[in-house]
C-alpha positions as CSV (number, residue, x, y, z in Angstrom):
1,M,-15.9,6.1,-26.6
2,T,-12.5,7.6,-27.6
3,K,-9.4,5.4,-27.9
4,I,-7.9,6.7,-24.6
5,K,-11.1,6.0,-22.7
6,G,-11.2,2.6,-24.4
7,V,-7.7,1.7,-23.2
8,I,-8.6,2.8,-19.6
9,S,-11.9,0.8,-19.9
10,L,-9.9,-2.3,-21.1
11,M,-7.8,-2.2,-18.0
12,R,-10.9,-2.0,-15.8
13,P,-9.4,0.2,-13.1
14,H,-12.7,0.0,-11.0
15,Q,-11.8,-3.7,-10.5
16,W,-8.6,-2.6,-8.6
17,L,-10.9,-2.1,-5.6
18,K,-10.6,-5.9,-5.1
19,N,-6.9,-5.5,-4.5
20,M,-7.6,-3.6,-1.3
21,F,-7.5,-7.1,0.2
22,I,-3.7,-6.7,0.0
23,F,-3.9,-4.2,2.9
24,L,-5.8,-6.5,5.2
25,P,-2.6,-8.0,6.8
26,L,-1.4,-4.4,7.3
27,F,-4.6,-3.6,9.2
28,F,-4.9,-6.8,11.2
29,G,-1.2,-6.9,11.9
30,G,-1.3,-3.5,13.6
31,R,1.0,-2.0,11.0
32,L,-1.2,1.0,9.9
33,L,1.2,3.5,11.5
34,D,4.3,1.9,10.0
35,A,5.6,3.8,6.9
36,W,7.7,1.0,5.5
37,S,4.8,-1.5,5.7
38,W,2.6,1.0,3.7
39,Q,5.3,1.4,1.1
40,V,5.8,-2.2,0.3
41,S,2.0,-2.8,0.5
42,I,1.3,-0.1,-2.0
43,V,4.0,-1.5,-4.3
44,A,2.2,-4.9,-4.0
45,F,-1.1,-3.2,-4.8
46,I,0.3,-1.6,-8.0
47,S,1.9,-4.9,-9.1
48,F,-1.2,-6.9,-8.5
49,S,-3.4,-4.3,-10.2
50,S,-1.1,-4.4,-13.3
51,I,-1.2,-8.2,-13.4
52,A,-5.0,-8.2,-13.0
53,S,-5.5,-5.6,-15.8
54,S,-3.2,-7.7,-18.0
55,I,-5.5,-10.6,-17.4
56,Y,-8.6,-8.5,-18.2
57,C,-7.0,-7.6,-21.5
58,F,-6.5,-11.3,-22.3
59,N,-10.0,-12.1,-21.2
60,D,-11.5,-9.5,-23.6
61,I,-9.3,-10.7,-26.4
62,F,-10.3,-14.4,-25.9
63,D,-14.0,-13.7,-25.3
64,V,-14.5,-11.0,-27.9
65,E,-17.0,-12.9,-30.0
66,A,-19.0,-14.0,-27.0
67,D,-19.0,-10.5,-25.5
68,R,-20.6,-9.1,-28.7
69,L,-23.6,-11.3,-27.9
70,H,-23.8,-10.3,-24.3
71,P,-26.3,-7.5,-23.3
72,Q,-23.7,-5.6,-21.2
73,K,-20.3,-6.9,-22.3
74,K,-21.0,-5.9,-25.9
75,N,-20.1,-2.4,-24.9
76,R,-16.6,-3.3,-23.8
77,P,-13.9,-1.5,-25.9
78,L,-12.7,-4.6,-27.8
79,A,-16.2,-6.1,-28.4
80,S,-17.5,-2.7,-29.6
81,G,-14.6,-2.1,-32.0
82,V,-13.1,0.9,-30.2
83,I,-9.8,-1.0,-29.7
84,N,-8.4,-3.7,-31.9
85,K,-6.7,-7.0,-30.8
86,Y,-3.2,-5.7,-31.6
87,T,-3.6,-2.8,-29.3
88,S,-5.1,-5.1,-26.6
89,Y,-2.2,-7.5,-26.8
90,L,0.3,-4.6,-26.5
91,I,-1.4,-3.2,-23.4
92,M,-1.5,-6.7,-22.0
93,L,2.2,-7.2,-22.4
94,I,3.1,-3.7,-21.1
95,L,1.0,-4.3,-17.9
96,L,2.7,-7.6,-17.3
97,I,6.2,-6.2,-17.7
98,L,5.2,-3.3,-15.5
99,A,4.1,-5.6,-12.7
100,V,7.4,-7.5,-12.8
101,L,9.6,-4.4,-12.9
102,V,7.7,-2.7,-10.0
103,T,8.1,-5.8,-7.9
104,V,11.8,-6.3,-8.7
105,F,12.9,-2.7,-8.1
106,F,10.5,-1.6,-5.3
107,G,9.2,-4.8,-3.7
108,G,9.7,-5.9,-0.1
109,K,12.4,-8.1,1.3
110,H,10.9,-11.3,-0.2
111,K,10.6,-10.2,-3.8
112,E,11.0,-13.8,-5.1
113,W,7.9,-14.9,-3.2
114,E,6.0,-11.9,-4.4
115,L,6.9,-12.7,-8.0
116,A,5.9,-16.4,-7.4
117,I,2.5,-15.3,-6.1
118,L,2.0,-12.9,-9.0
119,S,3.0,-15.7,-11.5
120,T,0.7,-18.2,-9.8
121,Y,-2.2,-15.7,-10.1
122,Y,-1.4,-14.9,-13.7
123,I,-1.1,-18.6,-14.8
124,M,-4.2,-19.6,-12.8
125,N,-6.3,-16.8,-14.4
126,L,-5.0,-17.6,-17.9
127,C,-6.2,-21.2,-17.4
128,Y,-9.5,-19.8,-16.0
129,T,-10.1,-17.6,-19.0
130,V,-9.3,-20.3,-21.6
131,K,-11.0,-23.3,-20.0
132,L,-11.7,-23.4,-16.3
133,K,-14.3,-20.7,-16.1
134,H,-16.7,-23.1,-18.0
135,Y,-16.6,-25.7,-15.2
136,P,-19.2,-25.2,-12.6
137,L,-17.9,-24.8,-9.0
138,I,-14.3,-24.9,-10.1
139,D,-14.8,-21.4,-11.7
140,V,-16.0,-19.8,-8.4
141,F,-13.4,-21.6,-6.3
142,I,-10.6,-20.2,-8.6
143,I,-12.0,-16.7,-8.1
144,A,-11.9,-17.2,-4.3
145,L,-8.3,-18.5,-4.5
146,G,-7.4,-15.3,-6.3
147,F,-8.6,-13.2,-3.3
148,V,-6.6,-15.4,-1.0
149,L,-3.5,-14.8,-3.1
150,R,-4.2,-11.0,-2.7
151,V,-4.1,-11.4,1.1
152,V,-1.0,-13.7,1.0
153,I,1.0,-11.2,-1.1
154,G,0.0,-8.5,1.3
155,G,1.3,-10.6,4.2
156,V,4.5,-11.5,2.4
157,S,5.3,-7.9,1.3
158,A,4.7,-6.4,4.8
159,Q,6.2,-9.4,6.5
160,V,3.0,-10.1,8.5
161,I,2.3,-13.6,9.6
162,L,-1.3,-14.5,8.4
163,S,-3.7,-16.2,10.8
164,H,-5.9,-19.0,9.6
165,W,-8.9,-16.7,10.4
166,I,-8.0,-14.1,7.8
167,V,-7.3,-16.6,5.1
168,L,-10.5,-18.5,5.8
169,M,-12.8,-15.4,6.0
170,T,-11.3,-14.1,2.8
171,F,-11.9,-17.4,1.0
172,L,-15.5,-17.6,2.3
173,L,-16.4,-14.0,1.4
174,A,-15.0,-14.4,-2.1
175,L,-17.0,-17.6,-2.6
176,F,-20.1,-15.7,-1.5
177,L,-19.5,-12.9,-4.0
178,G,-18.6,-15.3,-6.7
179,F,-21.8,-17.3,-6.5
180,A,-23.8,-14.0,-6.3
181,K,-22.2,-13.1,-9.6
182,R,-23.0,-16.5,-11.1
183,R,-26.6,-15.9,-10.1
184,D,-26.6,-12.9,-12.5
185,D,-25.3,-15.2,-15.3
186,V,-28.2,-17.6,-14.6
187,L,-30.7,-14.7,-14.8
188,I,-29.3,-13.5,-18.1
189,Y,-29.6,-17.0,-19.5
190,Q,-33.1,-17.4,-18.4
191,T,-34.3,-14.0,-19.8
192,T,-32.2,-13.8,-23.0
193,G,-31.1,-17.4,-23.7
194,I,-27.5,-16.1,-23.9
195,E,-24.9,-18.3,-22.1
196,A,-22.4,-16.1,-20.4
197,R,-20.4,-19.3,-19.8
198,K,-20.7,-22.6,-21.6
199,K,-21.8,-24.5,-18.5
200,V,-24.2,-21.9,-17.1
201,K,-26.9,-24.5,-17.5
202,R,-25.2,-26.5,-14.7
203,Y,-26.4,-23.7,-12.3
204,N,-29.9,-22.7,-11.6
205,L,-31.5,-20.1,-9.2
206,E,-32.5,-22.7,-6.6
207,L,-29.0,-24.1,-6.4
208,V,-27.2,-20.7,-6.4
209,N,-29.6,-19.3,-3.8
210,L,-28.9,-22.4,-1.6
211,Y,-25.1,-21.8,-2.0
212,L,-25.6,-18.1,-1.0
213,T,-27.7,-19.0,2.0
214,I,-25.2,-21.6,3.3
215,L,-22.2,-19.3,2.7
216,A,-23.9,-16.3,4.4
217,G,-24.6,-18.5,7.5
218,I,-21.0,-19.8,7.5
219,I,-19.5,-16.4,7.1
220,V,-21.5,-14.9,10.0
221,V,-20.9,-17.8,12.3
222,S,-17.2,-17.9,11.5
223,Y,-16.8,-14.2,12.0
224,I,-18.5,-14.4,15.4
225,M,-16.2,-17.3,16.4
226,Y,-13.2,-15.3,15.3
227,T,-14.2,-12.3,17.5
228,V,-14.7,-14.4,20.6
229,S,-11.8,-16.8,20.2
230,D,-9.2,-16.7,23.0
231,E,-6.4,-16.5,20.4
232,V,-7.8,-13.3,18.9
233,I,-8.7,-11.7,22.2
234,K,-5.2,-12.3,23.4
235,H,-3.7,-11.0,20.2
236,F,-5.6,-7.7,20.2
237,H,-5.7,-7.4,24.0
238,N,-9.4,-6.7,23.8
239,Q,-12.6,-8.7,24.4
240,Y,-15.0,-6.3,22.6
241,L,-14.3,-7.4,19.0
242,Y,-17.7,-9.1,18.8
243,V,-19.3,-5.6,18.5
244,T,-18.0,-5.4,14.9
245,A,-20.1,-8.5,14.0
246,A,-23.2,-6.3,13.8
247,F,-21.8,-4.5,10.7
248,V,-20.7,-7.8,9.1
249,L,-24.2,-9.2,9.6
250,F,-26.0,-6.1,8.3
251,G,-23.6,-6.0,5.3
252,I,-24.2,-9.6,4.4
253,F,-28.0,-9.2,4.7
254,R,-27.9,-6.1,2.5
255,Y,-25.9,-7.9,-0.2
256,L,-28.4,-10.7,-0.1
257,Q,-31.2,-8.2,-0.5
258,I,-29.5,-6.7,-3.6
259,T,-28.8,-10.1,-5.0
260,L,-32.1,-11.9,-4.3
261,V,-34.6,-9.0,-4.5
262,D,-33.0,-6.5,-6.8
263,N,-31.2,-9.0,-9.0
264,K,-28.2,-6.7,-9.3
265,S,-25.2,-8.9,-8.3
266,G,-23.5,-9.0,-11.7
267,S,-20.5,-7.0,-10.5
268,P,-19.7,-7.0,-6.8
269,T,-17.3,-4.1,-7.4
270,K,-20.0,-1.9,-8.9
271,V,-22.4,-2.9,-6.1
272,L,-19.9,-1.8,-3.6
273,M,-19.2,1.5,-5.4
274,K,-22.9,2.4,-5.7
275,D,-24.6,1.1,-2.6
276,F,-24.3,3.5,0.3
277,V,-25.6,1.1,2.9
278,I,-22.8,-1.4,2.2
279,Q,-20.3,1.4,2.1
280,F,-21.5,2.6,5.5
281,C,-21.2,-1.0,6.9
282,I,-17.7,-1.3,5.7
283,L,-16.6,2.1,6.9
284,A,-18.3,1.6,10.3
285,W,-16.6,-1.9,10.6
286,V,-13.2,-0.5,9.7
287,L,-13.5,2.5,12.1
288,T,-14.8,0.3,15.0
289,F,-12.2,-2.4,14.5
290,A,-9.4,0.2,14.1
291,M,-10.5,1.9,17.4
292,I,-10.4,-1.4,19.2
293,I,-7.0,-2.3,17.8
294,Y,-5.2,1.0,17.9
295,V,-7.0,3.1,20.6
296,L,-8.6,1.0,23.3
């Protein structure tokens, strides 16, 4: 791995896919055809991606010794020795400054709120990396809150009022993905004896599988309730939103299959990038929902 590739790997650009949640308010708010809304949402996406990459740098610096013992994380640029700590700190600082400058000069009409959200996410994840990720349940809930903040900054930047449905569904889905990832940590511990987190012993397969089962059920039921609620039907002027529930149900079941049968839930982002079935479900859901909102 060359140094340039190491720097790119340190930033983990594939994880920026998570920041697509920033565009959800744009989609549900009916603003997909509004150029200004796209502009400020893209700016928020760039800022949040920079902040997230800065956190990833700090995470690799802080966990470098533990990563060297991990079967997969030992190949990260800092753990493998491709990049040193000084370079990592420099990149971390540059990314942080970039996020602030992009927001200040190109952000929406409520830049102060955008900066407040970015600061909250940054501080929360610094605490997560240093201490909180070692506390069972708290660790996954913090990850879920991070996704909620993505949606919130998307709403603030595009000036879209968020419904309680979008916040709730984002939080539940993030919890589901978070516990699926923790399941992978448990499997690694059981097969290698390596603790990816200090308190991984406080999880076991039975407990995590139970969490996933409960959350999968809640997500599906909540989504169906969302599609048939009078408030949503009135908002979109369409009573056929429930059709999209088929893609949500299939997608959740497919992810459970990957997690419980294939044992490949270590990185939700990589699962999404490699699994064509889930990609099809998401694409079909987006196209069907968009047709209902913007065409019918």
